[in-house]
C-alpha positions in Angstrom: 0.0 0.0 0.0 1.2 3.5 -0.9 -0.4 6.8 -0.2 1.0 10.2 -1.2 -0.2 13.3 0.6 0.3 16.7 -1.1 -0.2 20.2 0.2 -2.9 21.9 -1.8 -3.5 25.3 -0.1 -3.7 26.7 3.4 -4.3 23.6 5.5 -5.8 21.4 2.7 -4.0 18.3 1.5 -4.8 15.7 -1.1 -4.2 12.1 -0.3 -3.7 9.8 -3.3 -4.0 6.1 -3.2 -3.7 3.5 -5.9 -7.5 3.5 -6.2 -8.7 7.0 -5.5 -8.0 10.3 -3.8 -9.6 12.5 -1.1 -9.0 15.9 0.5 -7.8 16.2 4.1 -9.3 19.6 5.2 -7.6 20.7 8.5 -8.9 21.9 10.9 -12.4 20.9 9.6 -11.4 17.2 10.2 -8.0 16.6 11.9 -5.7 13.9 10.7 -6.4 12.1 14.2 -10.1 12.1 13.3 -9.4 10.6 9.9 -7.2 8.0 11.8 -10.0 7.2 14.2 -12.5 7.0 11.3 -10.3 4.6 9.5 -10.2 2.4 12.5 -14.0 2.4 12.9 -14.5 2.0 9.2 -12.3 -1.0 9.2 -14.2 -2.8 11.9 -17.6 -1.7 10.5 -16.7 -3.3 7.2 -16.0 -6.6 8.9 -19.5 -6.4 10.7 -21.1 -6.2 7.3 -18.9 -8.8 5.5 -18.6 -11.6 8.1 -22.4 -12.0 8.5 -22.9 -11.8 4.8 -20.4 -14.8 4.3 -22.7 -16.8 6.6 -25.9 -15.9 5.0 -27.0 -13.1 7.4 -27.7 -9.4 6.7 -26.8 -6.7 9.1 -29.1 -3.7 9.3 -29.0 -0.3 11.1 -25.2 -0.7 11.8 -23.4 2.2 13.6 -20.1 2.0 15.3 -19.0 4.7 17.6 -15.4 5.2 18.9 -14.4 7.2 21.9 -10.7 7.8 22.6 -8.8 9.0 25.6 -5.5 10.5 24.6 -2.4 11.8 26.3 -2.8 15.4 27.3 0.8 16.2 26.2 2.6 15.5 22.9 2.6 13.0 21.5 -1.1 12.7 22.2 -1.3 9.0 21.5 -4.4 6.9 22.1 -4.3 5.5 25.7 -7.7 3.8 25.4 -10.4 3.2 22.8 -14.0 2.2 23.5 -16.0 1.0 20.5 -19.9 0.7 20.7 -21.4 -1.5 18.0 -25.2 -1.1 17.4 -26.8 -3.3 14.8 -29.7 -5.6 14.0 -29.8 -9.0 12.3 -31.7 -12.3 12.5 -28.8 -14.3 14.1 -28.6 -15.0 17.8 -26.7 -12.7 20.0 -23.9 -15.2 20.5 -23.2 -15.3 16.8 -23.4 -11.4 16.7 -20.8 -11.2 19.5 -18.6 -13.6 17.5 -18.7 -11.2 14.5 -17.5 -8.4 16.6 -14.7 -10.6 18.3 -13.5 -11.8 14.9 -13.2 -8.3 13.8 -11.4 -7.1 16.8 -9.1 -10.1 17.4 -8.4 -11.2 13.8 -9.6 -9.3 10.7 -9.4 -5.5 11.4 -6.0 -4.5 10.4 -6.2 -1.0 11.9 -7.3 -2.3 15.4 -4.6 -4.9 15.2 -2.1 -2.2 14.5 -2.8 -0.3 17.7 -3.9 -2.9 20.1 -0.5 -3.5 21.6 -0.3 0.2 22.7 -4.0 1.1 23.3 -6.5 -0.6 25.8 -9.5 -1.4 23.7 -12.9 -2.1 25.1 -16.2 -2.6 23.4 -20.0 -2.7 24.0 -22.4 -4.5 21.6 -26.1 -3.3 21.3 -27.8 -6.0 19.3 -31.4 -5.9 18.2 -31.9 -3.2 20.7 -30.4 -5.2 23.7 -27.0 -4.7 25.4 -25.4 -8.1 24.9 -21.8 -7.1 25.9 -20.9 -4.1 27.9 -17.3 -2.6 28.4 -15.6 -5.9 27.5 -11.9 -5.8 27.0 -10.2 -7.3 24.0 -8.7 -10.7 24.8 -5.3 -10.0 23.4 -3.0 -7.0 23.0 -0.6 -5.2 25.3 -3.0 -2.4 25.8 -4.9 -4.5 28.3 -3.8 -6.5 31.3 -5.7 -9.8 31.2 -4.6 -12.6 33.5 -5.4 -16.0 31.9 -4.3 -17.8 35.0 -2.5 -21.1 34.9 -2.9 -22.8 31.5 -2.9 -26.5 31.3 -2.3 -28.7 28.3 -4.6 -31.4 27.0 -2.7 -34.1 28.8 -2.7 -32.4 32.3 
């Protein structure tokens, strides 16, 4: 992947990819807002594609991301909370699996930041909260103690 960003005028830049281009218009939308939008867009795409591959349709999808950042430079993400709201005709366990698959496996942007950012999520599925403030299983941004693990022969 290669992207070129060129200064256009004042605080406007053009980003060119192999497929298209778009304008970054600071301060209307800051680069960090574009970054967070990319993270959310990545996981939202998964929440449409994964169910479709299993014969389900997701409706009314919205994903909201809220970030806590350092107060001083660099103002990196310390934590990210994602709230997934969507409807479908699958059961809520399968819906939660779609979110977990996105977070833990498929979403490249989340997997890029998960070792430095504590990531939590909430799932509102068919109008019901089915997961609330859950932490990702993996990633250095969270401190999850799995306890003593035993092998199959233990």
